[in-house]
C-alpha positions as CSV (number, residue, x, y, z in Angstrom):
1,X,286.7,205.0,224.3
2,X,283.1,205.3,225.7
3,X,281.2,205.6,228.9
4,X,277.5,204.9,229.5
5,X,275.2,207.5,230.9
6,X,271.8,206.4,232.3
7,X,268.9,207.3,230.0
8,X,267.1,210.5,230.9
9,X,264.0,212.5,230.0
10,X,266.2,214.6,227.6
11,X,267.1,211.6,225.4
12,X,263.9,211.3,223.3
13,X,265.8,212.9,220.3
14,X,268.1,209.8,220.2
15,X,265.1,207.5,219.8
16,X,263.8,209.7,217.0
17,X,267.3,209.7,215.3
18,X,267.5,205.9,215.5
19,X,263.9,205.4,214.2
20,X,264.8,205.3,210.5
21,X,264.3,202.5,207.9
22,X,268.1,202.0,207.8
23,X,268.6,201.8,211.6
24,X,265.5,199.5,212.1
25,X,265.9,197.3,209.0
26,X,266.5,194.2,211.2
27,X,264.0,195.1,213.8
28,X,260.7,195.2,211.9
29,X,261.0,198.8,210.7
30,X,260.4,202.2,212.3
31,X,258.1,202.6,215.2
32,X,255.1,205.1,215.2
33,X,255.4,208.4,217.1
34,X,253.2,207.0,219.8
35,X,255.3,203.9,220.2
36,X,258.4,206.1,220.6
37,X,256.7,208.1,223.3
38,X,255.9,204.9,225.2
39,X,259.4,203.7,224.8
40,X,260.9,207.0,226.0
41,X,258.7,207.1,229.1
42,X,259.6,203.5,230.0
43,X,263.4,204.2,229.5
44,X,263.4,207.5,231.4
45,X,261.4,206.1,234.3
46,X,263.4,202.8,234.2
47,X,260.1,200.9,234.2
48,X,261.7,197.5,233.8
49,X,264.3,195.4,235.5
50,X,267.6,196.5,233.9
51,X,268.8,199.8,232.6
52,X,269.0,201.7,229.3
53,X,272.0,203.9,228.6
54,X,273.2,206.6,226.2
55,X,276.6,205.8,224.7
56,X,278.9,208.8,225.1
57,X,282.4,208.9,223.4
58,X,285.5,210.2,225.1
59,X,285.0,213.4,223.1
60,X,281.5,213.9,224.6
61,X,279.6,213.0,221.5
62,X,276.4,210.9,221.8
63,X,277.0,207.8,219.7
64,X,273.9,205.8,220.4
65,X,272.1,203.7,223.0
66,X,272.6,200.3,224.7
67,X,270.9,198.5,227.6
68,X,270.1,195.3,229.3
69,X,266.8,193.9,230.6
70,X,265.4,190.7,231.8
71,X,264.3,188.0,229.3
72,X,262.8,184.6,229.9
73,X,264.6,181.7,228.4
74,X,263.4,178.1,228.9
75,X,264.2,177.3,232.5
76,X,265.9,180.6,233.5
77,X,265.7,184.3,233.5
78,X,268.7,186.0,231.7
79,X,269.8,189.4,230.8
80,X,269.2,190.5,227.2
81,X,271.0,193.3,225.5
82,X,270.4,195.5,222.5
83,X,272.1,198.6,221.0
84,X,271.8,201.2,218.3
85,X,274.9,203.2,217.1
86,X,274.3,206.3,215.0
87,X,275.6,205.9,211.4
88,X,278.4,208.5,211.9
89,X,279.8,206.5,214.8
90,X,279.6,203.0,213.2
91,X,282.7,201.1,212.3
92,X,284.9,202.8,215.0
93,X,284.8,200.1,217.7
94,X,282.2,202.1,219.7
95,X,279.6,199.4,219.8
96,X,282.2,196.8,221.0
97,X,283.4,199.2,223.8
98,X,279.8,199.9,224.8
99,X,278.9,196.2,224.8
100,X,281.8,195.5,227.1
101,X,280.6,198.3,229.5
102,X,277.0,197.1,229.5
103,X,278.2,193.5,230.2
104,X,280.1,194.8,233.3
105,X,277.0,196.8,234.4
106,X,274.8,193.7,234.1
107,X,277.3,191.5,235.9
108,X,277.5,194.0,238.7
109,X,273.8,193.6,239.5
110,X,274.6,189.9,240.3
111,X,271.1,188.5,239.6
112,X,271.7,186.6,236.3
113,X,274.7,184.6,235.1
114,X,274.4,185.3,231.4
115,X,273.8,188.1,228.9
116,X,272.1,187.3,225.6
117,X,272.0,189.2,222.3
118,X,269.5,188.3,219.5
119,X,270.6,190.0,216.3
120,X,268.7,189.1,213.1
121,X,270.3,186.2,211.2
122,X,271.0,188.5,208.3
123,X,272.5,191.3,210.4
124,X,276.1,190.6,209.6
125,X,277.5,193.7,211.6
126,X,275.7,192.8,214.8
127,X,276.6,189.1,214.6
128,X,280.2,190.0,214.0
129,X,280.0,192.4,217.0
130,X,278.8,189.6,219.2
131,X,281.6,187.3,218.1
132,X,284.2,190.1,218.6
133,X,282.8,190.9,222.1
134,X,283.3,187.3,223.3
135,X,279.8,186.0,223.0
136,X,279.3,182.4,222.1
137,X,276.8,181.4,219.4
138,X,274.0,179.2,220.7
139,X,271.5,178.7,217.9
140,X,269.4,180.3,215.2
141,X,265.7,180.5,216.0
142,X,262.5,182.5,215.7
143,X,262.2,185.5,218.0
144,X,259.3,187.8,218.5
145,X,260.3,191.5,218.3
146,X,258.6,193.8,218.4
147,X,255.5,192.1,219.8
148,X,253.6,190.5,216.9
149,X,256.6,190.5,214.5
150,X,258.5,187.2,214.2
151,X,262.1,187.3,212.9
152,X,264.9,184.8,212.5
153,X,267.6,185.6,215.0
154,X,270.9,184.2,216.2
155,X,271.1,183.7,220.0
156,X,274.5,184.7,221.4
157,X,275.4,184.3,225.0
158,X,278.1,185.8,227.3
159,X,278.8,184.4,230.7
160,X,279.0,187.3,233.2
161,X,281.1,185.5,235.8
162,X,284.3,187.4,236.6
163,X,283.2,190.6,235.0
164,X,282.9,193.8,237.1
165,X,282.2,197.4,236.5
């Protein structure tokens, strides 16, 4: 249904497309133009431990983005994931397929045993996606994202053992 392509310097338009009040309603709202440029540079240069991807449908359409990166939990470092699917591609199973692919990619690295997702407590669609993708609910808690903005999130975890790309 989808494949993941590593983020490139040509993908800035996707950040802009996803930077709407509707797409960022559960993430503290749209970022400034300057923040988008910083994010684009970090993604394109892969300046973090993990990887960002563009979600591409079997028809060759760009459907959104997804990635994984390191996150510190009490007592361990885990993978964290996040995604954005363009409105015209929502509700078609694309996010679930992309989440399965990114879990395989994170598992293949072999450094962390779990992948966490932290959707906002009120984000019914993302919480349902976590459930559908086989994640286990851990707890509801406060989470800082973006820096300086606290939100109430659900912590979902997927064990990466026995997954492979």
